[in-house]
C-alpha positions, -999 to +999 in steps of 0.1 A: +000+000+000+013+035-008+018+062+018-016+079+012-035+046+016-015+037+046-022+070+063-060+070+056-064+034+067-045+038+100-062+071+109-096+056+102-088+025+124-075+047+152-106+070+151-130+041+151-111+022+178-110+053+201-147+059+195-155+023+205-134+026+237-153+059+244-186+042+241-175+013+263-162+037+289-194+058+289-216+027+292-195+013+320-197+046+339-234+052+333-245+016+338-223+004+366-198+027+383-217+060+383-250+045+391-238+024+420-218+053+434-248+076+434-271+049+447-294+052+417-324+030+415-321+022+378-287+006+372-284-016+342-256-037+356-276-048+386-308-053+365-292-074+337-255-082+345-249-107+318-261-085+289-243-055+303-210-073+306-212-088+271-219-054+255-191-036+274-166-065+266-175-065+229-170-027+225-138-028+245-123-057+225-133-041+192-117-008+202-085-024+214-082-043+182-086-013+160-063+009+180-036-018+179-041-023+142-038+015+135-008+019+158+010-010+142+004+005+108+021+037+118+051+020+135+055-009+110+037-001+077+051-031+060+035-055+085+001-037+084+000-038+047+005-076+045+020-076+010+046-103+007+061-097-027+054-079-059+064-086-095+061-058-121+063-084-149+097-074-163+128-095-169+156-093-144+189-091-164+214-118-155+247-105-140+276-103-166+304-127-158+337-111-150+366-120-172+396-135-153+431-120-161+453-142-183+486-149-165+517-139-185+543-164-192+578-160-177+604-141-197+622-162-223+594-187-227+570-188-255+533-185-246+510-213-257+483-202-281+450-195-264+423-221-267+397-215-293+367-196-281+333-210-290+311-187-309+282-173-289+248-189-296+227-169-319+194-179-303+187-179-266+170-211-254+135-205-241+131-208-203+113-240-193+078-233-179+068-250-147+042-277-146+005-266-140-001-261-103-033-277-090-046-267-056-070-288-036-093-279-007-082-284+029-108-305+046-094-299+081-096-262+075-132-265+065-140-285+097-122-260+119-139-230+103-174-246+106-168-254+143-155-219+151-183-201+133-209-224+150-195-214+184-195-177+174-231-178+162-242-196+194-225-168+214-241-142+193-275-158+199-269-159+236-259-122+235-291-113+215-312-130+242-295-108+267-301-077+245-338-086+244-340-073+280-328-038+268-345-039+234-376-055+221-375-091+209-381-079+174-351-055+176-328-083+189-340-106+161-331-079+135-296-076+150-292-114+149-305-119+113-273-107+094-251-129+115-273-159+109-273-153+071-235-150+072-232-182+092-254-201+067-232-189+038-200-199+056-214-233+066-225-240+030-190-232+018-174-254+045-196-284+036-189-279-001-151-277+004-152-308+026-169-330+000-150-314-030-135-338-055-106-328-078-086-296-079-104-264-069-078-239-085-055-245-114-026-223-126-013-233-160+005-215-189-028-201-202-042-185-170-061-192-137-090-216-137-111-213-105-136-242-102-150-227-070-165-199-090-181-221-117-149-225-138-140-189-140-110-184-163-085-155-161-059-155-189-024-143-180-024-119-210-049-097-191-027-096-160-001-069-157+015-081-124+009-105-095+016-104-058+006-121-026-015-105+001-013-123+035-032-112+066-040-129+099-070-147+085-067-147+047-042-152+019-050-140-016-032-139-050-037-103-061-038-097-099-031-063-112-049-053-145-043-026-169-078-010-168-110-011-149-129-032-175-108-063-169-115-068-132-151-060-138-151-087-166-135-114-145-148-106-110-182-091-117-198-057-112-196-060-074-158-057-076-160-022-092-159-005-058-129-025-047-111-019-080-116+019-076-104+018-040-073-002-051-067+024-078-065+050-050-046+030-024-024+010-048-011+013-083-035-001-108-068-020-108-067-052-089-087-084-083-081-111-057-082-148-059-086-162-024-062-190-015-074-195+021-091-229+025-067-246+000-036-266+004-008-245-009+027-231-004+030-193-007+064-193-023+054-219-048+022-202-058+039-168-062+069-182-082+046-202-106+023-172-112+052-148-118+068-172-143+035-175-163+030-137-163+065-131-176+060-157-203+026-142-213+041-107-216+068-117-241 
């Protein structure tokens, strides 16, 4: 990420984190410390201790996470960005071999004629392309994600039951509905990945073939450069395109906003192929992708 994008992201994270901590502090003071100290009759902590503790803990944890993320971005911008490597798609010239000095013969002795030098090859042999890389789904990852999301949705349901004392039952159900929809989507993907047969993602000399997206094909000739983006919970192969029409063509109209944001925060229009949930090695995926991109740009 460039300096402008890094500054905006970290400032937004710090502002949102400090706001969350402010809300948690005000709620803690008004609902527990201030009310008990003034012997008020209506104290939320004494009326509904479980729901009050869950709300304050959630806002506090969210604020601490955002403040830590923003502060780490200011102190270590490379770690906050999460970009491992980047390839601009050009050839790296090989270093020129240094010529060794020829020893002179002693005085009075005749030097032997130098050996014949072979003529340089007129045509440079083409570099050998790697074999197609096939990536398969990780069943253990799917099981772990399904178990973790199930525990999270159960905790969210329990928290919404506690919130029903503060709000109406209809309001608590409205807050719980988006989480339930997200859980159903994640659970469907986990079950699909667990019973998947054959490769889920293929990188060959022609492009990327993603069977998880209905056989979506992205040719290397449309890609300008590739890099890896690795965060704490997701690893993606980032493809940089030459104009906005290409990511919209390969990733759909919903990626237009992300492409415009990447244009501001990065250099070029980008689209991401998620690698999380597959069995892969970062160095191998990046090396194979860079090799195919360089070959397609010739």
